[in-house]
C-alpha positions as CSV (number, residue, x, y, z in Angstrom):
1,X,5.0,-6.5,5.9
2,X,3.6,-9.0,3.5
3,X,1.9,-6.4,1.5
4,X,5.2,-4.2,1.5
5,X,7.4,-6.9,0.6
6,X,5.1,-8.1,-2.2
7,X,5.0,-4.4,-3.7
8,X,8.8,-4.5,-3.7
9,X,8.9,-7.7,-5.4
10,X,6.8,-6.0,-8.1
11,X,9.2,-3.0,-8.5
12,X,7.2,-0.7,-6.2
13,X,9.1,2.4,-5.3
14,X,9.4,4.7,-2.1
15,X,7.5,1.9,0.1
16,X,6.3,3.1,3.5
17,X,4.5,1.6,6.3
18,X,2.6,3.7,8.9
19,X,1.6,2.4,12.2
20,X,-1.9,4.0,12.4
21,X,-3.1,2.3,15.9
22,X,-2.4,5.4,18.0
23,X,-4.2,7.7,15.7
24,X,-7.6,6.1,14.8
25,X,-9.4,3.1,15.5
26,X,-10.6,2.5,11.8
27,X,-7.4,0.4,11.0
28,X,-4.0,-0.5,12.0
29,X,-1.6,0.1,9.0
30,X,-1.1,1.9,6.3
31,X,0.8,0.5,3.3
32,X,2.1,2.9,0.5
33,X,4.0,2.5,-2.7
34,X,4.7,4.2,-5.9
35,X,4.5,2.4,-9.2
36,X,5.5,3.8,-12.7
37,X,2.7,2.7,-14.8
38,X,-0.6,1.4,-14.9
39,X,0.2,-2.1,-15.8
40,X,2.6,-1.9,-12.8
41,X,0.0,-0.7,-10.3
42,X,-2.2,-3.7,-11.6
43,X,0.6,-6.2,-11.0
44,X,1.2,-5.1,-7.7
45,X,-2.5,-4.7,-6.4
46,X,-3.2,-8.2,-7.8
47,X,0.0,-9.7,-6.3
48,X,-0.5,-8.1,-2.9
49,X,-4.2,-9.4,-3.0
50,X,-3.1,-12.9,-3.9
51,X,-0.3,-12.9,-1.1
52,X,-2.8,-11.6,1.6
53,X,-5.8,-13.8,0.7
54,X,-4.2,-16.9,-0.4
55,X,-0.9,-16.8,1.7
56,X,-2.5,-15.3,5.1
57,X,-6.1,-15.8,4.6
58,X,-7.0,-12.0,4.9
59,X,-10.1,-11.2,3.0
60,X,-10.1,-7.9,0.9
61,X,-13.3,-5.7,2.0
62,X,-12.7,-3.3,-0.9
63,X,-10.9,-2.0,-3.6
64,X,-10.9,1.7,-5.3
65,X,-9.5,3.2,-8.2
66,X,-8.4,-0.1,-10.0
67,X,-10.0,1.1,-13.3
68,X,-8.4,4.6,-13.4
69,X,-5.1,3.5,-11.9
70,X,-3.9,6.6,-10.4
71,X,-4.5,5.7,-7.1
72,X,-5.6,2.0,-6.0
73,X,-6.8,1.6,-2.6
74,X,-6.8,-2.1,-1.3
75,X,-9.0,-2.5,2.0
76,X,-8.2,-5.4,4.3
77,X,-9.8,-3.9,7.6
78,X,-7.0,-3.6,9.6
79,X,-4.5,-3.0,6.7
80,X,-5.0,-0.3,4.1
81,X,-2.7,-0.3,1.1
82,X,-2.2,2.4,-1.1
83,X,-0.7,2.2,-4.7
84,X,0.1,5.4,-6.3
85,X,1.5,6.9,-9.6
86,X,4.2,9.5,-8.6
87,X,2.1,12.8,-9.2
88,X,-1.0,11.5,-7.4
89,X,1.2,10.4,-4.5
90,X,2.6,13.9,-4.4
91,X,-0.7,15.6,-4.8
92,X,-2.5,13.6,-1.8
93,X,0.7,13.5,0.6
94,X,-0.8,11.1,2.7
95,X,2.7,10.8,4.7
96,X,2.5,14.4,5.5
97,X,-1.3,14.5,6.4
98,X,-0.7,11.5,8.7
99,X,2.5,12.7,9.8
100,X,1.8,11.7,13.4
101,X,1.7,8.2,12.4
102,X,4.8,6.3,13.6
103,X,7.0,4.8,10.6
104,X,7.5,0.9,10.8
105,X,11.1,0.4,9.6
106,X,10.9,-1.3,6.2
107,X,14.3,-1.5,4.4
108,X,14.0,-2.5,0.5
109,X,16.0,-5.8,-0.1
110,X,19.6,-5.1,-1.6
111,X,19.5,-5.4,-5.4
């Protein structure tokens, strides 16, 4: 939930957390969030990285898409974070692709 809360703190929208444990042995959770600009996606990815690495001691295993900034993927092994621009998220529709995954309740904090 740290990744989801950090995305929210950086104005991420449509945040979803999917429990993947019953579906694949590759990872435990997906965190998905939408950003409105390249700058915002970069800020979210950097803040999530900081929160997980420095706050929890999780080491990032990989990052994809940072330069293009349409879909940034942060891989922490058990947790994979997907940060999208709106059109890219709609196009790839990961929530539909992984529709059998259980959604972890995530309520945005009131503004």
